[in-house]
Structures are given as structure tokens and as C-alpha cells.
LUMNU-746597 format. One record per atom (N, C-alpha, C): atom name; y, z, x. Coordinates in nm, 3 decimals, always signed. Layout:
<recs>
+------+---------+---------+---------+
| atom |      py |      pz |      px |
+------+---------+---------+---------+
|   CA |       Y |       Z |       X |
...
+------+---------+---------+---------+
</recs>
This chain:
<recs>
+------+---------+---------+---------+
| atom |      py |      pz |      px |
+------+---------+---------+---------+
|    N |  -0.998 |  -0.348 |  +0.699 |
|   CA |  -1.083 |  -0.362 |  +0.816 |
|    C |  -1.058 |  -0.246 |  +0.912 |
|    N |  -1.161 |  -0.198 |  +0.978 |
|   CA |  -1.139 |  -0.093 |  +1.078 |
|    C |  -1.089 |  -0.151 |  +1.210 |
|    N |  -1.067 |  -0.281 |  +1.217 |
|   CA |  -1.021 |  -0.346 |  +1.340 |
|    C |  -0.872 |  -0.380 |  +1.329 |
|    N |  -0.784 |  -0.292 |  +1.378 |
|   CA |  -0.640 |  -0.319 |  +1.365 |
|    C |  -0.593 |  -0.442 |  +1.443 |
|    N |  -0.670 |  -0.488 |  +1.542 |
|   CA |  -0.633 |  -0.606 |  +1.618 |
|    C |  -0.663 |  -0.735 |  +1.541 |
|    N |  -0.738 |  -0.724 |  +1.430 |
|   CA |  -0.769 |  -0.839 |  +1.346 |
|    C |  -0.753 |  -0.800 |  +1.199 |
|    N |  -0.628 |  -0.775 |  +1.155 |
|   CA |  -0.608 |  -0.727 |  +1.018 |
|    C |  -0.644 |  -0.832 |  +0.914 |
|    N |  -0.684 |  -0.784 |  +0.799 |
|   CA |  -0.719 |  -0.874 |  +0.689 |
|    C |  -0.596 |  -0.953 |  +0.645 |
|    N |  -0.620 |  -1.075 |  +0.604 |
|   CA |  -0.510 |  -1.162 |  +0.561 |
|    C |  -0.498 |  -1.165 |  +0.409 |
|    N |  -0.595 |  -1.101 |  +0.342 |
|   CA |  -0.598 |  -1.100 |  +0.196 |
|    C |  -0.617 |  -0.956 |  +0.149 |
|    N |  -0.545 |  -0.917 |  +0.046 |
|   CA |  -0.558 |  -0.783 |  -0.011 |
|    C |  -0.690 |  -0.776 |  -0.087 |
|    N |  -0.779 |  -0.688 |  -0.042 |
|   CA |  -0.912 |  -0.675 |  -0.103 |
|    C |  -0.904 |  -0.576 |  -0.219 |
|    N |  -0.937 |  -0.625 |  -0.338 |
|   CA |  -0.930 |  -0.543 |  -0.459 |
|    C |  -1.060 |  -0.546 |  -0.537 |
|    N |  -1.172 |  -0.564 |  -0.468 |
|   CA |  -1.302 |  -0.571 |  -0.535 |
|    C |  -1.395 |  -0.465 |  -0.476 |
|    N |  -1.510 |  -0.447 |  -0.540 |
|   CA |  -1.610 |  -0.353 |  -0.491 |
|    C |  -1.558 |  -0.210 |  -0.492 |
|    N |  -1.587 |  -0.135 |  -0.386 |
|   CA |  -1.545 |  +0.005 |  -0.382 |
|    C |  -1.393 |  +0.023 |  -0.382 |
|    N |  -1.320 |  -0.082 |  -0.344 |
|   CA |  -1.174 |  -0.074 |  -0.340 |
|    C |  -1.112 |  -0.069 |  -0.480 |
|    N |  -1.192 |  -0.090 |  -0.583 |
|   CA |  -1.144 |  -0.073 |  -0.720 |
|    C |  -1.146 |  +0.074 |  -0.761 |
|    N |  -1.215 |  +0.157 |  -0.683 |
|   CA |  -1.229 |  +0.300 |  -0.714 |
|    C |  -1.147 |  +0.389 |  -0.622 |
|    N |  -1.128 |  +0.346 |  -0.497 |
|   CA |  -1.060 |  +0.428 |  -0.398 |
|    C |  -1.000 |  +0.336 |  -0.291 |
|    N |  -0.881 |  +0.371 |  -0.240 |
|   CA |  -0.814 |  +0.283 |  -0.143 |
|    C |  -0.874 |  +0.288 |  -0.004 |
|    N |  -0.937 |  +0.396 |  +0.034 |
|   CA |  -0.992 |  +0.411 |  +0.168 |
|    C |  -1.139 |  +0.453 |  +0.164 |
|    N |  -1.226 |  +0.365 |  +0.112 |
|   CA |  -1.366 |  +0.406 |  +0.097 |
|    C |  -1.437 |  +0.435 |  +0.229 |
|    N |  -1.402 |  +0.363 |  +0.335 |
|   CA |  -1.468 |  +0.388 |  +0.464 |
|    C |  -1.429 |  +0.525 |  +0.520 |
|    N |  -1.302 |  +0.559 |  +0.511 |
|   CA |  -1.258 |  +0.690 |  +0.560 |
|    C |  -1.313 |  +0.802 |  +0.473 |
|    N |  -1.311 |  +0.783 |  +0.342 |
|   CA |  -1.365 |  +0.886 |  +0.252 |
|    C |  -1.513 |  +0.908 |  +0.281 |
|    N |  -1.587 |  +0.798 |  +0.302 |
|   CA |  -1.729 |  +0.809 |  +0.333 |
|    C |  -1.755 |  +0.878 |  +0.466 |
|    N |  -1.676 |  +0.841 |  +0.568 |
|   CA |  -1.692 |  +0.903 |  +0.699 |
|    C |  -1.662 |  +1.053 |  +0.693 |
|    N |  -1.558 |  +1.090 |  +0.620 |
|   CA |  -1.524 |  +1.232 |  +0.606 |
|    C |  -1.635 |  +1.308 |  +0.534 |
|    N |  -1.690 |  +1.249 |  +0.430 |
|   CA |  -1.798 |  +1.313 |  +0.355 |
|    C |  -1.923 |  +1.329 |  +0.442 |
|    N |  -1.956 |  +1.227 |  +0.517 |
|   CA |  -2.074 |  +1.235 |  +0.605 |
|    C |  -2.054 |  +1.341 |  +0.712 |
|    N |  -1.937 |  +1.342 |  +0.777 |
|   CA |  -1.912 |  +1.442 |  +0.882 |
|    C |  -1.919 |  +1.584 |  +0.827 |
|    N |  -1.858 |  +1.606 |  +0.712 |
|   CA |  -1.862 |  +1.740 |  +0.653 |
|    C |  -2.005 |  +1.779 |  +0.614 |
|    N |  -2.079 |  +1.684 |  +0.559 |
|   CA |  -2.219 |  +1.711 |  +0.523 |
|    C |  -2.302 |  +1.745 |  +0.646 |
|    N |  -2.281 |  +1.672 |  +0.755 |
|   CA |  -2.353 |  +1.703 |  +0.878 |
|    C |  -2.317 |  +1.841 |  +0.932 |
|    N |  -2.188 |  +1.874 |  +0.926 |
|   CA |  -2.145 |  +2.006 |  +0.975 |
|    C |  -2.213 |  +2.117 |  +0.896 |
|    N |  -2.225 |  +2.098 |  +0.764 |
|   CA |  -2.290 |  +2.199 |  +0.681 |
|    C |  -2.440 |  +2.200 |  +0.705 |
|    N |  -2.503 |  +2.081 |  +0.705 |
|   CA |  -2.648 |  +2.072 |  +0.722 |
|    C |  -2.693 |  +2.131 |  +0.856 |
|    N |  -2.624 |  +2.094 |  +0.963 |
|   CA |  -2.662 |  +2.141 |  +1.096 |
|    C |  -2.597 |  +2.274 |  +1.133 |
|    N |  -2.514 |  +2.325 |  +1.043 |
|   CA |  -2.440 |  +2.449 |  +1.068 |
|    C |  -2.371 |  +2.442 |  +1.205 |
|    N |  -2.297 |  +2.334 |  +1.223 |
|   CA |  -2.237 |  +2.303 |  +1.352 |
|    C |  -2.085 |  +2.316 |  +1.347 |
|    N |  -2.034 |  +2.410 |  +1.424 |
|   CA |  -1.889 |  +2.424 |  +1.434 |
|    C |  -1.826 |  +2.305 |  +1.506 |
|    N |  -1.895 |  +2.249 |  +1.602 |
|   CA |  -1.838 |  +2.136 |  +1.676 |
|    C |  -1.821 |  +2.014 |  +1.584 |
|    N |  -1.919 |  +1.987 |  +1.499 |
|   CA |  -1.905 |  +1.877 |  +1.403 |
|    C |  -1.796 |  +1.910 |  +1.302 |
|    N |  -1.786 |  +2.036 |  +1.260 |
|   CA |  -1.680 |  +2.075 |  +1.167 |
|    C |  -1.542 |  +2.053 |  +1.229 |
|    N |  -1.525 |  +2.087 |  +1.355 |
|   CA |  -1.395 |  +2.067 |  +1.421 |
|    C |  -1.365 |  +1.918 |  +1.438 |
|    N |  -1.468 |  +1.837 |  +1.464 |
|   CA |  -1.449 |  +1.694 |  +1.470 |
|    C |  -1.407 |  +1.641 |  +1.332 |
|    N |  -1.471 |  +1.688 |  +1.224 |
|   CA |  -1.433 |  +1.650 |  +1.087 |
|    C |  -1.287 |  +1.688 |  +1.061 |
|    N |  -1.249 |  +1.808 |  +1.099 |
|   CA |  -1.114 |  +1.856 |  +1.076 |
|    C |  -1.012 |  +1.772 |  +1.153 |
|    N |  -1.041 |  +1.739 |  +1.278 |
|   CA |  -0.949 |  +1.655 |  +1.358 |
|    C |  -0.936 |  +1.516 |  +1.297 |
|    N |  -1.048 |  +1.460 |  +1.253 |
|   CA |  -1.047 |  +1.329 |  +1.189 |
|    C |  -0.966 |  +1.333 |  +1.059 |
|    N |  -0.983 |  +1.439 |  +0.982 |
|   CA |  -0.907 |  +1.457 |  +0.858 |
|    C |  -0.757 |  +1.465 |  +0.886 |
|    N |  -0.717 |  +1.550 |  +0.978 |
|   CA |  -0.575 |  +1.567 |  +1.008 |
|    C |  -0.514 |  +1.436 |  +1.057 |
|    N |  -0.584 |  +1.367 |  +1.147 |
|   CA |  -0.534 |  +1.238 |  +1.196 |
|    C |  -0.511 |  +1.142 |  +1.080 |
|    N |  -0.609 |  +1.129 |  +0.991 |
|   CA |  -0.597 |  +1.035 |  +0.880 |
|    C |  -0.496 |  +1.077 |  +0.775 |
|    N |  -0.475 |  +1.207 |  +0.758 |
|   CA |  -0.373 |  +1.253 |  +0.663 |
|    C |  -0.234 |  +1.206 |  +0.703 |
|    N |  -0.213 |  +1.186 |  +0.832 |
|   CA |  -0.084 |  +1.137 |  +0.880 |
|    C |  -0.083 |  +0.987 |  +0.903 |
|    N |  -0.188 |  +0.936 |  +0.967 |
|   CA |  -0.191 |  +0.794 |  +1.005 |
|    C |  -0.190 |  +0.701 |  +0.883 |
|    N |  -0.274 |  +0.729 |  +0.786 |
|   CA |  -0.288 |  +0.636 |  +0.672 |
|    C |  -0.157 |  +0.622 |  +0.594 |
|    N |  -0.094 |  +0.730 |  +0.548 |
|   CA |  +0.029 |  +0.709 |  +0.472 |
|    C |  +0.148 |  +0.662 |  +0.557 |
|    N |  +0.157 |  +0.707 |  +0.680 |
|   CA |  +0.275 |  +0.674 |  +0.762 |
|    C |  +0.265 |  +0.540 |  +0.833 |
|    N |  +0.146 |  +0.497 |  +0.871 |
|   CA |  +0.131 |  +0.374 |  +0.948 |
|    C |  +0.059 |  +0.266 |  +0.867 |
|    N |  -0.063 |  +0.295 |  +0.826 |
|   CA |  -0.144 |  +0.194 |  +0.760 |
|    C |  -0.085 |  +0.147 |  +0.628 |
|    N |  -0.048 |  +0.241 |  +0.542 |
|   CA |  +0.005 |  +0.201 |  +0.411 |
|    C |  +0.141 |  +0.133 |  +0.424 |
|    N |  +0.222 |  +0.174 |  +0.518 |
|   CA |  +0.351 |  +0.109 |  +0.542 |
|    C |  +0.328 |  -0.036 |  +0.583 |
|    N |  +0.230 |  -0.058 |  +0.671 |
|   CA |  +0.198 |  -0.193 |  +0.714 |
|    C |  +0.147 |  -0.278 |  +0.598 |
|    N |  +0.063 |  -0.221 |  +0.513 |
|   CA |  +0.012 |  -0.294 |  +0.396 |
|    C |  +0.122 |  -0.326 |  +0.296 |
|    N |  +0.217 |  -0.234 |  +0.279 |
|   CA |  +0.331 |  -0.260 |  +0.192 |
|    C |  +0.413 |  -0.377 |  +0.245 |
|    N |  +0.434 |  -0.380 |  +0.375 |
|   CA |  +0.510 |  -0.489 |  +0.436 |
|    C |  +0.438 |  -0.623 |  +0.423 |
|    N |  +0.306 |  -0.624 |  +0.438 |
|   CA |  +0.230 |  -0.749 |  +0.435 |
|    C |  +0.203 |  -0.800 |  +0.294 |
|    N |  +0.175 |  -0.709 |  +0.200 |
|   CA |  +0.132 |  -0.752 |  +0.066 |
|    C |  +0.231 |  -0.719 |  -0.045 |
|    N |  +0.339 |  -0.652 |  -0.014 |
|   CA |  +0.449 |  -0.629 |  -0.107 |
|    C |  +0.413 |  -0.565 |  -0.239 |
|    N |  +0.462 |  -0.627 |  -0.346 |
|   CA |  +0.447 |  -0.571 |  -0.481 |
|    C |  +0.301 |  -0.554 |  -0.523 |
|    N |  +0.215 |  -0.645 |  -0.481 |
|   CA |  +0.073 |  -0.634 |  -0.518 |
|    C |  +0.014 |  -0.504 |  -0.463 |
|    N |  +0.046 |  -0.470 |  -0.338 |
|   CA |  -0.008 |  -0.346 |  -0.282 |
|    C |  +0.055 |  -0.224 |  -0.349 |
|    N |  +0.185 |  -0.230 |  -0.378 |
|   CA |  +0.251 |  -0.117 |  -0.445 |
|    C |  +0.189 |  -0.092 |  -0.582 |
|    N |  +0.158 |  -0.198 |  -0.655 |
|   CA |  +0.093 |  -0.183 |  -0.786 |
|    C |  -0.047 |  -0.124 |  -0.769 |
|    N |  -0.122 |  -0.175 |  -0.674 |
|   CA |  -0.256 |  -0.124 |  -0.644 |
|    C |  -0.248 |  +0.024 |  -0.608 |
|    N |  -0.152 |  +0.058 |  -0.524 |
|   CA |  -0.135 |  +0.195 |  -0.477 |
|    C |  -0.106 |  +0.293 |  -0.591 |
|    N |  -0.036 |  +0.248 |  -0.694 |
|   CA |  -0.005 |  +0.336 |  -0.807 |
|    C |  -0.126 |  +0.360 |  -0.898 |
|    N |  -0.226 |  +0.271 |  -0.892 |
|   CA |  -0.341 |  +0.282 |  -0.983 |
|    C |  -0.469 |  +0.332 |  -0.920 |
|    N |  -0.479 |  +0.325 |  -0.787 |
|   CA |  -0.604 |  +0.361 |  -0.720 |
|    C |  -0.577 |  +0.475 |  -0.622 |
|    N |  -0.653 |  +0.585 |  -0.631 |
|   CA |  -0.628 |  +0.700 |  -0.543 |
|    C |  -0.665 |  +0.671 |  -0.397 |
|    N |  -0.602 |  +0.744 |  -0.307 |
|   CA |  -0.622 |  +0.723 |  -0.164 |
|    C |  -0.758 |  +0.773 |  -0.116 |
|    N |  -0.801 |  +0.891 |  -0.158 |
|   CA |  -0.917 |  +0.956 |  -0.098 |
|    C |  -1.036 |  +0.976 |  -0.192 |
|    N |  -1.011 |  +1.023 |  -0.312 |
|   CA |  -1.121 |  +1.061 |  -0.402 |
|    C |  -1.142 |  +0.951 |  -0.505 |
|    N |  -1.260 |  +0.890 |  -0.507 |
|   CA |  -1.285 |  +0.777 |  -0.598 |
|    C |  -1.277 |  +0.816 |  -0.745 |
|    N |  -1.237 |  +0.720 |  -0.825 |
|   CA |  -1.237 |  +0.735 |  -0.970 |
|    C |  -1.371 |  +0.687 |  -1.024 |
|    N |  -1.408 |  +0.734 |  -1.142 |
|   CA |  -1.533 |  +0.691 |  -1.205 |
|    C |  -1.516 |  +0.550 |  -1.261 |
|    N |  -1.404 |  +0.530 |  -1.330 |
|   CA |  -1.378 |  +0.399 |  -1.389 |
|    C |  -1.298 |  +0.315 |  -1.291 |
|    N |  -1.343 |  +0.194 |  -1.262 |
|   CA |  -1.272 |  +0.108 |  -1.168 |
|    C |  -1.141 |  +0.055 |  -1.224 |
|    N |  -1.047 |  +0.035 |  -1.136 |
|   CA |  -0.922 |  -0.030 |  -1.174 |
|    C |  -0.950 |  -0.177 |  -1.199 |
|    N |  -0.905 |  -0.232 |  -1.312 |
|   CA |  -0.938 |  -0.372 |  -1.343 |
|    C |  -0.874 |  -0.473 |  -1.247 |
|    N |  -0.776 |  -0.432 |  -1.174 |
|   CA |  -0.714 |  -0.521 |  -1.076 |
|    C |  -0.597 |  -0.598 |  -1.129 |
|    N |  -0.546 |  -0.683 |  -1.044 |
|   CA |  -0.431 |  -0.765 |  -1.080 |
|    C |  -0.478 |  -0.879 |  -1.170 |
|    N |  -0.403 |  -0.905 |  -1.272 |
|   CA |  -0.438 |  -1.012 |  -1.366 |
|    C |  -0.363 |  -1.139 |  -1.334 |
+------+---------+---------+---------+
</recs>
């Protein structure tokens, strides 16, 4: 969830989360970069770059640590099979 004040209580392993761990962030980064190129806008490019740098640090250091603490071994297993940023073509079958 993008709402840290109301974190999910269940580890979501369906839909786009079978292909990539952060589909919303990956999508937002792709859209921002596409807009920067389409509009030839340096300001949008700098916003994309700032968003990228923030997430390169925040996600592994804060978000993933929190998910490891809340979901334990299930999240660690998920993390080893599903990439953080770039989606896979074949979905991870999930926990059995």
C-alpha cells in the first residue's frame, strides 16, 4: 500500500506482485521518464531522478526491512524469487 499509516496486514503475492516487488514504483518511474522524454522536459527528468534516488535508498533500507520484520520467512522467500524493479515475464508461482 502507498499509505504507510495503514500498512497491509497480509503479504500480497498475486497479480503484478508475482512479476515484480514494487509495481507501483516501477510504473511511476516509467511514466515520469516517459513524460520527461515526450515533453523534452528537464524539470520532469530531475523530478524522475530525485524520485529514483529516494526509492533506491528508502525501499531496501526502510520498506523491505519493515516487511521482513512483519512477514518473516515468507517475505524473504518472496524476495529471493521476485525482482525489486524490473518485472519478469514468467510469474513466480508463489508460496505453496
